[in-house]
One Martini backbone bead per residue (centre of mass of N, CA, C, O) as a GRO file, in nm:
protein
  442
    1UNK     BB    1   2.469   1.528  -1.488
    2UNK     BB    2   2.307   1.334  -1.263
    3UNK     BB    3   2.248   1.015  -1.250
    4UNK     BB    4   2.057   0.762  -1.140
    5UNK     BB    5   2.286   0.548  -1.129
    6UNK     BB    6   2.474   0.696  -0.937
    7UNK     BB    7   2.275   0.712  -0.701
    8UNK     BB    8   2.214   0.418  -0.673
    9UNK     BB    9   2.515   0.338  -0.584
   10UNK     BB   10   2.554   0.534  -0.355
   11UNK     BB   11   2.326   0.414  -0.166
   12UNK     BB   12   2.430   0.124  -0.167
   13UNK     BB   13   2.702   0.191  -0.018
   14UNK     BB   14   2.582   0.342   0.232
   15UNK     BB   15   2.368   0.084   0.254
   16UNK     BB   16   2.360  -0.242   0.321
   17UNK     BB   17   2.053  -0.299   0.313
   18UNK     BB   18   2.029  -0.189   0.027
   19UNK     BB   19   2.227  -0.388  -0.101
   20UNK     BB   20   2.059  -0.640  -0.051
   21UNK     BB   21   1.834  -0.554  -0.246
   22UNK     BB   22   2.012  -0.538  -0.502
   23UNK     BB   23   2.086  -0.855  -0.505
   24UNK     BB   24   1.828  -0.901  -0.632
   25UNK     BB   25   1.698  -1.065  -0.874
   26UNK     BB   26   1.476  -0.984  -1.123
   27UNK     BB   27   1.378  -1.301  -1.153
   28UNK     BB   28   1.268  -1.314  -0.896
   29UNK     BB   29   1.027  -1.447  -0.696
   30UNK     BB   30   0.772  -1.538  -0.448
   31UNK     BB   31   0.904  -1.824  -0.520
   32UNK     BB   32   1.073  -2.120  -0.371
   33UNK     BB   33   1.012  -2.423  -0.427
   34UNK     BB   34   0.699  -2.350  -0.368
   35UNK     BB   35   0.784  -2.123  -0.168
   36UNK     BB   36   0.740  -1.859   0.016
   37UNK     BB   37   0.884  -1.529  -0.046
   38UNK     BB   38   1.045  -1.258  -0.033
   39UNK     BB   39   0.945  -0.959  -0.225
   40UNK     BB   40   1.027  -0.722  -0.501
   41UNK     BB   41   1.024  -0.465  -0.671
   42UNK     BB   42   1.178  -0.266  -0.860
   43UNK     BB   43   1.416  -0.039  -0.883
   44UNK     BB   44   1.343   0.321  -0.914
   45UNK     BB   45   1.252   0.609  -1.084
   46UNK     BB   46   0.962   0.741  -0.981
   47UNK     BB   47   0.925   1.003  -1.175
   48UNK     BB   48   0.894   0.838  -1.413
   49UNK     BB   49   0.589   0.916  -1.566
   50UNK     BB   50   0.503   1.136  -1.377
   51UNK     BB   51   0.330   1.379  -1.218
   52UNK     BB   52   0.432   1.727  -1.265
   53UNK     BB   53   0.410   2.020  -1.061
   54UNK     BB   54   0.403   2.385  -1.069
   55UNK     BB   55   0.356   2.707  -0.929
   56UNK     BB   56   0.615   2.795  -1.114
   57UNK     BB   57   0.672   2.916  -1.458
   58UNK     BB   58   0.838   3.032  -1.696
   59UNK     BB   59   0.654   3.176  -1.972
   60UNK     BB   60   0.342   3.122  -1.934
   61UNK     BB   61   0.233   3.422  -1.932
   62UNK     BB   62   0.521   3.554  -2.000
   63UNK     BB   63   0.774   3.687  -2.120
   64UNK     BB   64   1.120   3.635  -2.004
   65UNK     BB   65   1.409   3.728  -1.839
   66UNK     BB   66   1.704   3.523  -1.783
   67UNK     BB   67   1.948   3.450  -1.512
   68UNK     BB   68   2.213   3.244  -1.439
   69UNK     BB   69   2.381   3.145  -1.133
   70UNK     BB   70   2.735   3.084  -1.021
   71UNK     BB   71   2.922   3.203  -0.797
   72UNK     BB   72   2.866   3.511  -0.909
   73UNK     BB   73   2.825   3.397  -1.204
   74UNK     BB   74   2.733   3.431  -1.514
   75UNK     BB   75   2.602   3.201  -1.741
   76UNK     BB   76   2.298   3.288  -1.853
   77UNK     BB   77   2.104   3.466  -2.098
   78UNK     BB   78   1.742   3.473  -2.156
   79UNK     BB   79   1.447   3.366  -2.296
   80UNK     BB   80   1.122   3.293  -2.165
   81UNK     BB   81   0.911   3.061  -2.367
   82UNK     BB   82   0.641   2.844  -2.396
   83UNK     BB   83   0.604   2.873  -2.726
   84UNK     BB   84   0.915   2.792  -2.729
   85UNK     BB   85   1.101   2.507  -2.742
   86UNK     BB   86   1.392   2.663  -2.708
   87UNK     BB   87   1.264   2.857  -2.441
   88UNK     BB   88   1.166   2.645  -2.250
   89UNK     BB   89   1.084   2.548  -1.876
   90UNK     BB   90   0.964   2.276  -1.786
   91UNK     BB   91   0.897   1.994  -1.590
   92UNK     BB   92   1.008   1.788  -1.799
   93UNK     BB   93   1.318   1.867  -1.739
   94UNK     BB   94   1.348   1.692  -1.468
   95UNK     BB   95   1.340   1.389  -1.652
   96UNK     BB   96   1.580   1.435  -1.898
   97UNK     BB   97   1.869   1.278  -1.847
   98UNK     BB   98   1.903   1.149  -2.154
   99UNK     BB   99   1.991   1.408  -2.254
  100UNK     BB  100   2.265   1.577  -2.384
  101UNK     BB  101   2.138   1.835  -2.273
  102UNK     BB  102   2.101   2.081  -2.054
  103UNK     BB  103   1.816   2.117  -1.849
  104UNK     BB  104   1.551   2.352  -1.720
  105UNK     BB  105   1.374   2.436  -1.458
  106UNK     BB  106   1.192   2.755  -1.426
  107UNK     BB  107   1.100   3.009  -1.258
  108UNK     BB  108   0.977   3.276  -1.177
  109UNK     BB  109   1.020   3.573  -1.081
  110UNK     BB  110   1.123   3.717  -0.772
  111UNK     BB  111   0.929   3.993  -0.623
  112UNK     BB  112   0.950   3.883  -0.327
  113UNK     BB  113   0.993   3.814  -0.026
  114UNK     BB  114   1.058   3.593   0.190
  115UNK     BB  115   0.869   3.346   0.142
  116UNK     BB  116   0.794   3.193  -0.177
  117UNK     BB  117   0.657   2.907  -0.227
  118UNK     BB  118   0.789   2.728  -0.436
  119UNK     BB  119   0.650   2.444  -0.610
  120UNK     BB  120   0.686   2.083  -0.623
  121UNK     BB  121   0.484   1.810  -0.756
  122UNK     BB  122   0.459   1.454  -0.696
  123UNK     BB  123   0.258   1.203  -0.855
  124UNK     BB  124   0.233   0.852  -0.824
  125UNK     BB  125  -0.060   0.686  -0.773
  126UNK     BB  126   0.102   0.548  -0.529
  127UNK     BB  127   0.262   0.359  -0.317
  128UNK     BB  128   0.593   0.428  -0.193
  129UNK     BB  129   0.931   0.333  -0.126
  130UNK     BB  130   1.181   0.544  -0.010
  131UNK     BB  131   1.537   0.634  -0.033
  132UNK     BB  132   1.554   0.897  -0.228
  133UNK     BB  133   1.638   1.252  -0.291
  134UNK     BB  134   1.716   1.436  -0.594
  135UNK     BB  135   1.866   1.769  -0.648
  136UNK     BB  136   1.955   1.944  -0.941
  137UNK     BB  137   2.114   2.238  -1.019
  138UNK     BB  138   2.174   2.522  -1.236
  139UNK     BB  139   2.248   2.665  -0.976
  140UNK     BB  140   2.245   2.779  -0.700
  141UNK     BB  141   2.135   2.680  -0.425
  142UNK     BB  142   1.925   2.722  -0.207
  143UNK     BB  143   1.881   2.809   0.126
  144UNK     BB  144   1.560   2.714   0.135
  145UNK     BB  145   1.426   2.379   0.190
  146UNK     BB  146   1.128   2.171   0.154
  147UNK     BB  147   1.018   1.843   0.247
  148UNK     BB  148   0.729   1.654   0.147
  149UNK     BB  149   0.475   1.416   0.250
  150UNK     BB  150   0.231   1.176   0.127
  151UNK     BB  151  -0.027   0.908   0.205
  152UNK     BB  152  -0.314   1.064   0.068
  153UNK     BB  153  -0.293   1.231  -0.204
  154UNK     BB  154  -0.267   1.536  -0.053
  155UNK     BB  155  -0.435   1.580   0.215
  156UNK     BB  156  -0.162   1.525   0.370
  157UNK     BB  157   0.132   1.669   0.535
  158UNK     BB  158   0.482   1.575   0.585
  159UNK     BB  159   0.771   1.623   0.709
  160UNK     BB  160   1.100   1.525   0.581
  161UNK     BB  161   1.285   1.791   0.504
  162UNK     BB  162   1.539   2.033   0.583
  163UNK     BB  163   1.687   2.342   0.436
  164UNK     BB  164   1.919   2.566   0.614
  165UNK     BB  165   2.086   2.847   0.762
  166UNK     BB  166   1.790   2.892   0.935
  167UNK     BB  167   1.624   2.668   1.090
  168UNK     BB  168   1.485   2.806   1.334
  169UNK     BB  169   1.372   3.063   1.192
  170UNK     BB  170   1.229   2.914   0.940
  171UNK     BB  171   1.127   2.607   1.082
  172UNK     BB  172   1.165   2.542   1.397
  173UNK     BB  173   1.453   2.385   1.372
  174UNK     BB  174   1.709   2.227   1.479
  175UNK     BB  175   2.013   2.160   1.385
  176UNK     BB  176   2.122   1.847   1.376
  177UNK     BB  177   1.963   1.637   1.507
  178UNK     BB  178   1.889   1.365   1.709
  179UNK     BB  179   1.799   1.041   1.638
  180UNK     BB  180   1.568   0.828   1.781
  181UNK     BB  181   1.348   0.572   1.861
  182UNK     BB  182   1.126   0.803   1.947
  183UNK     BB  183   1.191   0.998   1.656
  184UNK     BB  184   1.192   0.862   1.349
  185UNK     BB  185   0.958   1.084   1.227
  186UNK     BB  186   1.163   1.320   1.216
  187UNK     BB  187   1.252   1.615   1.091
  188UNK     BB  188   1.526   1.755   0.953
  189UNK     BB  189   1.795   2.007   0.968
  190UNK     BB  190   2.009   2.138   0.704
  191UNK     BB  191   2.271   2.268   0.574
  192UNK     BB  192   2.401   2.348   0.239
  193UNK     BB  193   2.684   2.464   0.217
  194UNK     BB  194   2.640   2.683  -0.020
  195UNK     BB  195   2.473   2.470  -0.218
  196UNK     BB  196   2.695   2.228  -0.194
  197UNK     BB  197   2.773   1.921  -0.234
  198UNK     BB  198   3.037   1.714  -0.138
  199UNK     BB  199   2.985   1.482  -0.364
  200UNK     BB  200   2.940   1.704  -0.582
  201UNK     BB  201   2.999   1.940  -0.866
  202UNK     BB  202   2.700   2.008  -0.809
  203UNK     BB  203   2.422   2.142  -0.709
  204UNK     BB  204   2.301   1.933  -0.433
  205UNK     BB  205   2.038   1.723  -0.326
  206UNK     BB  206   2.081   1.439  -0.087
  207UNK     BB  207   1.821   1.244   0.032
  208UNK     BB  208   1.794   1.022   0.301
  209UNK     BB  209   1.541   0.850   0.462
  210UNK     BB  210   1.750   0.668   0.672
  211UNK     BB  211   1.932   0.862   0.778
  212UNK     BB  212   1.991   0.843   1.125
  213UNK     BB  213   1.820   0.584   1.167
  214UNK     BB  214   1.834   0.333   1.391
  215UNK     BB  215   1.633   0.124   1.203
  216UNK     BB  216   1.756   0.110   0.905
  217UNK     BB  217   1.856  -0.213   0.936
  218UNK     BB  218   1.525  -0.281   1.030
  219UNK     BB  219   1.272  -0.241   0.839
  220UNK     BB  220   1.098  -0.504   0.854
  221UNK     BB  221   1.064  -0.439   1.195
  222UNK     BB  222   0.959  -0.122   1.125
  223UNK     BB  223   0.669   0.046   1.111
  224UNK     BB  224   0.769   0.336   1.138
  225UNK     BB  225   0.965   0.333   0.886
  226UNK     BB  226   0.765   0.234   0.678
  227UNK     BB  227   0.600   0.496   0.693
  228UNK     BB  228   0.828   0.702   0.644
  229UNK     BB  229   0.893   0.587   0.334
  230UNK     BB  230   0.599   0.651   0.265
  231UNK     BB  231   0.446   0.752  -0.061
  232UNK     BB  232   0.232   0.937  -0.299
  233UNK     BB  233   0.373   1.220  -0.237
  234UNK     BB  234   0.573   1.508  -0.340
  235UNK     BB  235   0.702   1.813  -0.183
  236UNK     BB  236   0.871   2.107  -0.305
  237UNK     BB  237   0.998   2.390  -0.119
  238UNK     BB  238   1.091   2.712  -0.214
  239UNK     BB  239   1.189   2.986   0.006
  240UNK     BB  240   1.513   3.058  -0.043
  241UNK     BB  241   1.768   3.219  -0.144
  242UNK     BB  242   2.055   3.314  -0.166
  243UNK     BB  243   2.168   3.605  -0.043
  244UNK     BB  244   2.325   3.702  -0.297
  245UNK     BB  245   2.074   3.672  -0.477
  246UNK     BB  246   1.854   3.828  -0.312
  247UNK     BB  247   2.050   4.105  -0.345
  248UNK     BB  248   2.027   4.143  -0.622
  249UNK     BB  249   1.967   4.389  -0.861
  250UNK     BB  250   1.847   4.163  -1.046
  251UNK     BB  251   1.555   3.984  -1.114
  252UNK     BB  252   1.677   3.781  -1.333
  253UNK     BB  253   1.821   3.604  -1.086
  254UNK     BB  254   1.526   3.536  -0.955
  255UNK     BB  255   1.556   3.195  -0.939
  256UNK     BB  256   1.448   2.872  -0.984
  257UNK     BB  257   1.677   2.591  -1.073
  258UNK     BB  258   1.626   2.267  -1.233
  259UNK     BB  259   1.768   1.976  -1.392
  260UNK     BB  260   1.722   1.738  -1.164
  261UNK     BB  261   1.490   1.466  -1.076
  262UNK     BB  262   1.516   1.212  -0.818
  263UNK     BB  263   1.346   0.899  -0.705
  264UNK     BB  264   1.414   0.643  -0.497
  265UNK     BB  265   1.229   0.325  -0.541
  266UNK     BB  266   0.928   0.137  -0.452
  267UNK     BB  267   0.675  -0.042  -0.491
  268UNK     BB  268   0.427  -0.096  -0.262
  269UNK     BB  269   0.394  -0.460  -0.131
  270UNK     BB  270   0.496  -0.589   0.144
  271UNK     BB  271   0.652  -0.854   0.012
  272UNK     BB  272   0.400  -0.967  -0.210
  273UNK     BB  273   0.564  -0.847  -0.468
  274UNK     BB  274   0.744  -0.802  -0.804
  275UNK     BB  275   0.506  -0.612  -0.926
  276UNK     BB  276   0.365  -0.350  -1.129
  277UNK     BB  277   0.048  -0.233  -1.256
  278UNK     BB  278  -0.204  -0.143  -1.479
  279UNK     BB  279  -0.521  -0.101  -1.466
  280UNK     BB  280  -0.838  -0.049  -1.607
  281UNK     BB  281  -0.817   0.257  -1.458
  282UNK     BB  282  -0.500   0.352  -1.456
  283UNK     BB  283  -0.385   0.206  -1.201
  284UNK     BB  284  -0.169   0.130  -0.972
  285UNK     BB  285  -0.057  -0.213  -0.895
  286UNK     BB  286  -0.018  -0.499  -0.742
  287UNK     BB  287   0.100  -0.835  -0.791
  288UNK     BB  288  -0.033  -1.043  -0.589
  289UNK     BB  289   0.074  -1.262  -0.333
  290UNK     BB  290   0.025  -1.481  -0.076
  291UNK     BB  291  -0.291  -1.426  -0.058
  292UNK     BB  292  -0.314  -1.132  -0.151
  293UNK     BB  293  -0.444  -0.785  -0.146
  294UNK     BB  294  -0.438  -0.495  -0.310
  295UNK     BB  295  -0.243  -0.231  -0.406
  296UNK     BB  296  -0.034  -0.326  -0.144
  297UNK     BB  297  -0.089  -0.598  -0.014
  298UNK     BB  298  -0.269  -0.522   0.276
  299UNK     BB  299  -0.433  -0.800   0.244
  300UNK     BB  300  -0.634  -1.060   0.270
  301UNK     BB  301  -0.809  -1.276   0.140
  302UNK     BB  302  -1.126  -1.377   0.215
  303UNK     BB  303  -1.020  -1.700   0.255
  304UNK     BB  304  -0.735  -1.575   0.412
  305UNK     BB  305  -0.808  -1.547   0.768
  306UNK     BB  306  -0.655  -1.741   0.983
  307UNK     BB  307  -0.447  -1.510   0.979
  308UNK     BB  308  -0.280  -1.241   1.017
  309UNK     BB  309  -0.171  -0.990   0.861
  310UNK     BB  310   0.163  -0.958   0.706
  311UNK     BB  311   0.460  -0.860   0.647
  312UNK     BB  312   0.717  -0.936   0.468
  313UNK     BB  313   1.019  -1.117   0.517
  314UNK     BB  314   1.322  -1.273   0.509
  315UNK     BB  315   1.219  -1.485   0.731
  316UNK     BB  316   0.899  -1.421   0.652
  317UNK     BB  317   0.631  -1.430   0.427
  318UNK     BB  318   0.343  -1.429   0.544
  319UNK     BB  319   0.128  -1.612   0.447
  320UNK     BB  320  -0.184  -1.651   0.375
  321UNK     BB  321  -0.445  -1.838   0.532
  322UNK     BB  322  -0.665  -2.077   0.484
  323UNK     BB  323  -0.974  -2.152   0.543
  324UNK     BB  324  -1.181  -2.408   0.692
  325UNK     BB  325  -1.480  -2.460   0.478
  326UNK     BB  326  -1.526  -2.725   0.307
  327UNK     BB  327  -1.624  -2.574   0.031
  328UNK     BB  328  -1.876  -2.360   0.150
  329UNK     BB  329  -1.672  -2.104   0.121
  330UNK     BB  330  -1.521  -1.763   0.029
  331UNK     BB  331  -1.552  -1.661   0.337
  332UNK     BB  332  -1.369  -1.495   0.602
  333UNK     BB  333  -1.285  -1.419   0.945
  334UNK     BB  334  -1.100  -1.256   1.184
  335UNK     BB  335  -1.018  -1.377   1.524
  336UNK     BB  336  -0.833  -1.288   1.786
  337UNK     BB  337  -0.929  -1.467   2.021
  338UNK     BB  338  -0.909  -1.738   1.877
  339UNK     BB  339  -0.610  -1.716   1.807
  340UNK     BB  340  -0.506  -1.705   2.099
  341UNK     BB  341  -0.650  -1.964   2.203
  342UNK     BB  342  -0.486  -2.148   1.976
  343UNK     BB  343  -0.184  -2.046   1.970
  344UNK     BB  344  -0.153  -1.912   1.685
  345UNK     BB  345  -0.316  -2.101   1.446
  346UNK     BB  346  -0.640  -2.004   1.461
  347UNK     BB  347  -0.900  -1.736   1.338
  348UNK     BB  348  -1.119  -1.845   1.153
  349UNK     BB  349  -1.450  -1.746   1.014
  350UNK     BB  350  -1.697  -1.854   0.848
  351UNK     BB  351  -1.895  -1.730   0.575
  352UNK     BB  352  -2.167  -1.799   0.411
  353UNK     BB  353  -2.274  -2.080   0.409
  354UNK     BB  354  -2.318  -2.343   0.200
  355UNK     BB  355  -2.508  -2.621   0.138
  356UNK     BB  356  -2.649  -2.623   0.429
  357UNK     BB  357  -2.439  -2.499   0.616
  358UNK     BB  358  -2.248  -2.467   0.932
  359UNK     BB  359  -2.028  -2.290   1.111
  360UNK     BB  360  -1.700  -2.210   1.135
  361UNK     BB  361  -1.643  -2.459   0.900
  362UNK     BB  362  -1.888  -2.575   0.765
  363UNK     BB  363  -1.938  -2.873   0.948
  364UNK     BB  364  -2.253  -2.846   0.954
  365UNK     BB  365  -2.588  -2.864   0.964
  366UNK     BB  366  -2.848  -2.697   0.927
  367UNK     BB  367  -3.144  -2.627   0.994
  368UNK     BB  368  -3.341  -2.882   0.841
  369UNK     BB  369  -3.076  -3.061   0.834
  370UNK     BB  370  -2.875  -3.349   0.731
  371UNK     BB  371  -2.635  -3.594   0.745
  372UNK     BB  372  -2.455  -3.748   0.484
  373UNK     BB  373  -2.246  -4.025   0.544
  374UNK     BB  374  -2.176  -4.115   0.235
  375UNK     BB  375  -2.036  -3.837   0.244
  376UNK     BB  376  -1.852  -3.578   0.252
  377UNK     BB  377  -1.850  -3.263   0.390
  378UNK     BB  378  -1.744  -3.135   0.105
  379UNK     BB  379  -1.999  -3.199  -0.016
  380UNK     BB  380  -2.275  -3.057  -0.165
  381UNK     BB  381  -2.459  -3.322  -0.043
  382UNK     BB  382  -2.414  -3.347   0.279
  383UNK     BB  383  -2.695  -3.195   0.298
  384UNK     BB  384  -3.021  -3.276   0.392
  385UNK     BB  385  -3.343  -3.262   0.393
  386UNK     BB  386  -3.584  -3.339   0.616
  387UNK     BB  387  -3.883  -3.342   0.522
  388UNK     BB  388  -4.115  -3.311   0.710
  389UNK     BB  389  -4.419  -3.384   0.790
  390UNK     BB  390  -4.676  -3.176   0.837
  391UNK     BB  391  -4.859  -3.388   1.029
  392UNK     BB  392  -4.655  -3.613   1.155
  393UNK     BB  393  -4.494  -3.381   1.279
  394UNK     BB  394  -4.379  -3.155   1.534
  395UNK     BB  395  -4.158  -3.056   1.315
  396UNK     BB  396  -3.880  -2.939   1.103
  397UNK     BB  397  -3.669  -3.068   1.296
  398UNK     BB  398  -3.401  -3.276   1.279
  399UNK     BB  399  -3.170  -3.503   1.308
  400UNK     BB  400  -2.844  -3.425   1.211
  401UNK     BB  401  -2.739  -3.730   1.185
  402UNK     BB  402  -3.023  -3.906   1.067
  403UNK     BB  403  -3.307  -3.737   1.005
  404UNK     BB  404  -3.500  -3.755   1.235
  405UNK     BB  405  -3.817  -3.695   1.297
  406UNK     BB  406  -4.068  -3.564   1.508
  407UNK     BB  407  -4.312  -3.768   1.614
  408UNK     BB  408  -4.612  -3.852   1.656
  409UNK     BB  409  -4.849  -4.029   1.777
  410UNK     BB  410  -4.841  -4.316   1.568
  411UNK     BB  411  -4.575  -4.220   1.422
  412UNK     BB  412  -4.357  -4.299   1.151
  413UNK     BB  413  -4.056  -4.246   1.023
  414UNK     BB  414  -3.833  -4.022   0.922
  415UNK     BB  415  -4.079  -3.820   0.818
  416UNK     BB  416  -4.357  -3.894   0.941
  417UNK     BB  417  -4.546  -4.088   0.705
  418UNK     BB  418  -4.641  -4.317   0.918
  419UNK     BB  419  -4.818  -4.571   1.059
  420UNK     BB  420  -4.831  -4.755   1.313
  421UNK     BB  421  -4.876  -5.031   1.463
  422UNK     BB  422  -5.218  -5.000   1.550
  423UNK     BB  423  -5.259  -4.777   1.335
  424UNK     BB  424  -5.461  -4.519   1.181
  425UNK     BB  425  -5.564  -4.323   0.941
  426UNK     BB  426  -5.656  -3.987   0.913
  427UNK     BB  427  -5.799  -3.651   0.855
  428UNK     BB  428  -5.625  -3.535   1.068
  429UNK     BB  429  -5.386  -3.285   1.147
  430UNK     BB  430  -5.342  -3.358   1.452
  431UNK     BB  431  -5.444  -3.680   1.418
  432UNK     BB  432  -5.324  -3.891   1.182
  433UNK     BB  433  -5.299  -4.120   1.412
  434UNK     BB  434  -5.492  -4.394   1.535
  435UNK     BB  435  -5.599  -4.614   1.743
  436UNK     BB  436  -5.712  -4.919   1.735
  437UNK     BB  437  -6.030  -5.067   1.793
  438UNK     BB  438  -6.130  -5.349   1.912
  439UNK     BB  439  -6.410  -5.460   1.707
  440UNK     BB  440  -6.524  -5.205   1.552
  441UNK     BB  441  -6.487  -5.352   1.244
  442UNK     BB  442  -6.637  -5.650   1.280
   0.00000   0.00000   0.00000
């Protein structure tokens, strides 16, 4: 059985850019000398511990007799029975590469002509960026296999790779097409060359997600390929056995059988986290840094919207920048027009300013409040209420700089609560102060 570690180093040697990623020490964090840097979660066999389902597994409904073949020679015949631990062949056997004995998942007998549409589905529970998919067979590899990926937990499926001796007839794709920069998300179709990979001594499919893609060495700066390698689920559909098996006289040899399935990749965190954990709801998520958030660190935190979110690269960590709200807000929004107008330096607009402040930066006092210049604008008491007198002022809005309320005739004071010299108070709400008439009270 081919181990995950062998495949790990095979793909590392095949792709220098992948080798660069391997060179990152597991203890590296997302900061170096207190400065943000590009970081990644560990490279792993993504299928380990993940949910794997199959549309067909022998022995689940009834006991059945199975015979595995390799190169026209019978390897072994036995009974498949899901109730007997020694004779069952469940999907769990796809990921038990650490066991000393070779085990196999085996489908039910194929009683109908192809396409058989026997499928295996792996649910990751979160977005991962995949480097390879390896399928090691217990007998001759099938003639026609299709790999699909989903980016939305199985709601939609995209072709990832086809394998067939009849690519055009079976999948409508010409074999071994050339990928250009204009079609880097196009699935290729390749013959399996008799069902045996030239690299291994066992029937194996080893699919590299970036092989033959022109921008494969520039993944950081290729959003197209970043989407291409991203998946939440993988589906493998076995459509047709090798012709010599398909024409065999005994249906007991008509099975799909896989000994090992491994998918190399990383938890997708867009360069803003070095590990993923399970949250309180049992879901995988990135431990986001660089002021980002989201299960994939796919957005900036609410107060860090001064520049647009961007994926981290080896050249630039693209840390999210805090908006200048003077301590009066925890939320801002990004405005593209402002950002471009500023020469790509600042585009944040503070929202829900507190402490009676207002403005893009919560930098001035809202209506009916004025600035207390004895404290900094960041102080919670930087804005004081105008508190204009109900009868002495013309309105509730004061001068935002000095707090002076608009006084009626004959009224003075910051709050308009005093009568001016030569005026006397009345009981009128309309004319609270009237001019004294000389000699009237003498």
